N, C-alpha and C positions, 0 to 999 in steps of 0.2 A: 583499662580494658584494651585488649589487642584488636586491631581491626580484623574483620573477617574477609576472606578472599573467596569468592564464589567460583565454583567450577562451571557454572552455567554461562552460556554465551550471552553476549550483549548484541542485540540485533536492532539496527536502525532500519526502519521501513519507510520508504519514500514512494511517492507517486512516480510513475514512469514517464518523466517529462524531459528525456534526454534531447528531444528535438527542439527544445526551446532554450535559448542562451540565458534567459533571465530566471529560470526555475531553479529551485534548491538542488535537485539531483544533478543537473547539468554543471552547476557551479561547483559542487562537491567533486565530481569526476574531474573537472578541469583543473581546479585548484590543487588537488592532491595527486593529480596525474594517474588516476585509476584506470584500469583496463576496461575501457568503454565497450569494446567489442565482445569481451567476455561477459560483461554485465548484461548486454543486449541479447546474448545467446543463452545464458543460464539464469539470469534474473536474480543472481546472488553472487556475492564477492566477499572472500575472506580478507579482512584488512589487517588484523593481527591475530595473535593466538586465539583470543576469545571475542574478538570484535568482528561483526559481519554486517554487510549492507545487503538488504533485500529490497527489490522493487517488484512492482506489479507486472505480470505478463501483459503483453499488448493483446487487446481483445478486439474482435469484430473488425479487423483490418485497420484499426486506428494507429496513428503515428505516435500518439501519447495517450496515456491512460491514468486516470485518478482512481482512487479506491471505490468511489461511487460507481464507476463503470462496470464493476464486478456484479452489481445487482441486476436483476431481470428488468426488462422493459416495464413489466407490470408494476414492479416496486418503484422504478424511477417515474412512472407516470401517475403515481398516487397524487390525488389532489388534496390540498389542505385549504379550507376556506375558498374553494373555487380556483386556486392557483396551483401551478405545477412547480416541481422542483427546478431550481435554476443552479447550474454548476458554478456560475460566477458569483462573486460576493455582491455585486451591484445588480440586485434582482429586479428592481423597478416594481411596478404594480402587478405585473403578470406572473411573477414567480416568487417562491419562498426560499429562504436561505439554507445553507448547509446545517445550521444549528437546528432548525425546525425538522429537517430531514433526519438528523441524527436522533432527535427526540422521538419522532415517529418510528424509527428502526428500534430504538430501545423499548418503546412501549408495545411493539407488535412483533418482536423477535420470533415468537413461537410460530407465527403464520407466514413468515418471510422465507423465501427460497434463497439460501446462501450457497447453492451449488457452484456459482461462479467464483467463489472464493477458494476452491479446491487447489488451484495451481499455487497460489501464494501460501496456502497452509502447508502444502506438500514441500515447498521450498524451505519454509521455517522448520518443518519436521526434519528435513534433510540436514539442516544446519545443526539442529539439536543432536541428531543421531551422530553426525560427524564429530561433534564436540565430545559426546559420550564415548566414542570409540577411541579418541585421542587421549581421553582422561584415564582409561583403563590400562 
């Protein structure tokens, strides 16, 4: 059987944590000498013919953003068993972890406001459209 080659782009999506030297995106940009300024400006970067890097737009004046930051405060403030969502893995007694947050999102997606995701979805769409135009 011959291997199949897709015309679809491969998109790596990273949290926008360029401001922290120990975070994956910063390491990737540094180690592969990627155009940090362009990535900060456009939030997407073409790495090869079909390989793209997309990161989350910075929201609410933040220096760094994780995917969870795209949810509304109402969603982020949802309590589970009297505890709030905690961005960090070490949640302690006061917060619940990302796994519980993801489960809550999956179970309640129909009633959750995803409008904060428009920017990243638009960037992904632009990558796909760009790839489509190049393939024709």
